[in-house]
C-alpha positions in Angstrom: -185.6 -38.5 130.7 -187.6 -35.5 129.5 -185.7 -33.3 127.1 -186.5 -31.1 124.1 -186.8 -33.2 121.0 -185.0 -32.2 117.8 -186.8 -33.4 114.7 -184.7 -33.8 111.6 -186.1 -34.1 108.2 -183.6 -36.2 106.3 -185.3 -35.6 103.0 -184.8 -31.9 103.3 -181.0 -32.1 103.6 -178.8 -31.6 100.5 -177.6 -35.1 100.7 -175.0 -36.3 98.3 -175.0 -40.0 98.4 -171.6 -41.6 99.1 -172.7 -45.2 98.5 -175.5 -47.4 97.3 -179.0 -47.3 98.6 -179.6 -48.7 102.0 -181.0 -52.2 102.2 -182.9 -54.0 104.9 -180.5 -56.5 106.5 -181.6 -60.1 107.0 -182.9 -61.0 110.5 -180.0 -61.5 112.9 -177.5 -59.8 110.7 -176.3 -56.2 110.4 -173.5 -54.5 108.5 -170.4 -54.0 110.6 -169.4 -50.7 109.0 -171.2 -47.4 108.9 -171.3 -45.1 105.8 -171.1 -41.4 105.8 -174.0 -40.4 103.5 -173.3 -36.7 103.5 -171.6 -34.0 105.5 -171.2 -30.2 105.2 -168.3 -29.7 107.6 -165.6 -31.8 109.3 -166.0 -35.2 110.9 -163.6 -37.0 113.2 -163.6 -40.7 113.7 -161.9 -42.3 116.7 -161.0 -45.9 116.1 -161.0 -48.6 118.8 -157.2 -48.8 118.6 -156.9 -45.1 119.5 -156.1 -43.8 116.0 -158.0 -40.8 114.8 -159.2 -40.0 111.2 -160.2 -36.6 110.1 -162.6 -36.3 107.2 -163.1 -33.0 105.3 -165.1 -32.2 102.1 -163.3 -33.3 99.0 -161.2 -36.0 100.8 -161.8 -39.7 100.5 -164.7 -40.9 102.7 -163.8 -44.1 104.5 -166.3 -46.6 106.0 -166.5 -46.3 109.8 -165.8 -49.7 111.5 -167.8 -50.9 114.5 -166.6 -49.9 118.0 -165.7 -46.4 116.8 -166.8 -43.0 118.1 -167.8 -40.2 115.7 -167.5 -36.5 116.4 -169.0 -33.8 114.2 -166.6 -30.9 114.5 -168.6 -28.6 112.2 -171.6 -28.5 109.9 -174.1 -31.4 109.8 -173.5 -35.1 108.9 -175.7 -38.0 108.0 -174.7 -41.6 108.6 -176.3 -44.9 107.7 -175.9 -48.6 108.7 -178.4 -51.1 107.4 -181.9 -49.6 107.9 -180.7 -47.1 110.5 -179.8 -43.5 109.8 -178.1 -41.2 112.3 -178.2 -37.4 111.9 -175.8 -35.2 114.0 -174.8 -31.6 114.1 -171.8 -29.6 115.1 -170.6 -30.6 118.6 -172.5 -33.9 118.6 -170.7 -37.2 119.2 -171.9 -40.8 119.3 -170.5 -44.3 119.4 -171.3 -47.0 116.9 -171.1 -50.8 117.4 -172.7 -54.0 116.2 -173.6 -56.7 118.8 -175.7 -59.8 118.3 -176.7 -58.7 114.9 -178.1 -55.4 116.2 -176.9 -51.9 115.6 -176.0 -50.0 118.7 -175.9 -46.2 118.9 -175.0 -44.3 122.0 -174.9 -40.5 122.4 -171.7 -39.4 124.0 -170.3 -36.0 124.9 -172.0 -33.5 127.2 -174.4 -31.6 124.8 -175.2 -34.2 122.2 -178.6 -34.4 120.6 -178.8 -36.8 117.7 -181.6 -38.4 115.8 -181.8 -42.1 115.0 -184.2 -42.9 112.2 -185.6 -46.3 111.2 -188.1 -46.3 108.4 -190.7 -43.6 109.3 -189.8 -43.6 113.0 -187.3 -41.2 114.6 -185.8 -41.6 118.1 -184.3 -38.5 119.8 -181.1 -39.3 121.8 -179.4 -36.9 124.3 -176.1 -37.4 126.0 -176.1 -40.7 127.9 -178.9 -42.2 125.9 -178.4 -45.4 123.8 -180.5 -47.6 121.6 -180.1 -50.8 119.7 -181.9 -51.5 116.4 -182.5 -55.0 115.0 -184.6 -56.4 112.2 -187.3 -58.8 113.5 -188.9 -59.7 110.3 -189.3 -58.4 106.7 -190.6 -54.9 107.0 -190.3 -54.7 110.8 -187.6 -53.6 113.2 -187.3 -53.2 116.9 -185.9 -50.1 118.7 -184.7 -51.0 122.2 -183.5 -48.4 124.8 -180.3 -49.7 126.4 -179.5 -46.6 128.4 -181.4 -43.5 129.5 -184.8 -42.7 128.0 -185.7 -41.9 124.4 -188.7 -40.5 122.7 -189.8 -42.1 119.4 -191.9 -40.2 117.0 -193.9 -42.0 114.3 -196.1 -39.8 112.2 -198.1 -37.7 114.7 -197.6 -40.1 117.6 -194.8 -39.9 120.2 -193.9 -42.8 122.5 -191.4 -42.8 125.3 -189.1 -45.8 125.6 -187.2 -46.2 128.9 -184.2 -48.3 129.5 -185.0 -52.0 129.1 -188.0 -51.3 127.0 -188.5 -51.7 123.2 -191.0 -50.9 120.5 -191.7 -52.3 117.1 -191.5 -50.0 114.1 -192.1 -50.3 110.4 -188.9 -50.6 108.4 -189.7 -50.9 104.8 -187.3 -52.8 102.7 -185.4 -50.5 100.5 -184.4 -52.7 97.6 -180.9 -52.3 96.4 -180.8 -51.1 92.8 -180.1 -54.2 90.8 -176.8 -54.1 89.1 -177.2 -53.8 85.4 -176.6 -57.1 84.0 -173.7 -57.0 81.7 -174.4 -57.8 78.1 -172.8 -61.1 77.0 -169.5 -60.5 75.6 -169.4 -61.5 72.0 -165.9 -62.4 70.8 -164.7 -59.9 68.3 -164.7 -61.2 64.8 -161.3 -61.1 63.1 -161.1 -58.1 60.9 -161.4 -58.8 57.2 -158.2 -57.8 55.5 -158.8 -55.0 53.0 -155.7 -55.8 51.0 -156.0 -58.9 48.9 -153.4 -61.5 49.7 -150.4 -61.4 47.5 -150.4 -64.1 44.7 -147.6 -66.6 45.2 -144.8 -65.8 42.9 -144.2 -68.4 40.1 -140.6 -69.6 40.1 -138.6 -67.7 37.4 -141.0 -64.8 37.3 -140.8 -61.6 39.1 -143.8 -60.3 41.0 -142.8 -56.7 40.6 -144.0 -54.9 37.6 -141.3 -54.7 35.1 -140.9 -51.7 33.0 -140.1 -52.8 29.4 -136.8 -51.4 28.3 -136.2 -50.3 24.7 -133.0 -51.8 23.3 -130.9 -49.4 21.5 -130.8 -50.1 17.7 -127.2 -51.3 17.0 -125.5 -48.9 14.7 -124.6 -50.2 11.3 -120.9 -50.4 10.8 -119.9 -49.9 7.2 -116.6 -51.3 6.3 -115.1 -49.4 3.6 -113.1 -51.7 1.4 -110.4 -50.5 -1.0 -110.5 -52.5 -4.2 -107.1 -52.7 -5.8 -106.6 -54.1 -9.3 -105.4 -57.7 -9.2 -102.3 -58.3 -11.2 -102.5 -61.5 -13.0 -99.5 -63.7 -12.6 -98.0 -65.6 -15.5 -98.9 -69.3 -15.7 -96.5 -71.5 -13.8 -93.6 -73.0 -15.8 -93.9 -76.7 -15.8 -91.1 -78.4 -14.0 -88.5 -80.2 -16.0 -88.9 -83.8 -16.1 -86.0 -85.6 -14.5 -85.3 -89.1 -15.7 -84.3 -91.5 -13.1 -82.4 -94.5 -14.2 -83.1 -97.4 -11.9 -80.5 -100.1 -12.3 -80.8 -103.5 -10.6 -78.6 -103.5 -7.6 -75.6 -105.9 -7.6 -76.1 -108.7 -5.1 
């Protein structure tokens, strides 16, 4: 399908990263959720169960599960899953799925024009077009057209890939920033008491500082004695001697 291609320079967008750096998935595996890297308007996500989530600037940004459809209601939005980046503008819509370890992107709606980038290659998808992206080996990925016809631009070269065809593109591994290794936790040393431990009290002694008390000096009590002249008594008169006659008793 011949159509006007829209080239999007992702580096030129004022992207505010909403997650960690994208990493090249291992062969045969792909993340099953898509991240919203940046958006300047409103985005709507239709889940497989029929529920709808609206996302506006300043609100929590959820991960988009597979088998969901994304609609950009206003502004521009950039999405990423594995080594695949999707750029869409107002009015664009696309579906996202993961099958067989490959990321599947399909342009839905009637006037959709989205860009699917893998490494330095960019595929232009219009309404009805679909591609799948899978890693083949380290540093390589394969873009396959599963519906319609897409044009893939790599540098100054453009290649048309029809339904059922695929092409290999470079997909440099973007290493995840290694998490800063936490410094070993050193058990906190017990704090050295600044107050010297109290000296055990000796029985009978008081540990508190005693304030010496000054005993009051007892007042001298002066007994005044009245000395009266002693009257001398006359010497005692000797008692009269009584003669007792002891006569022998008559038997």
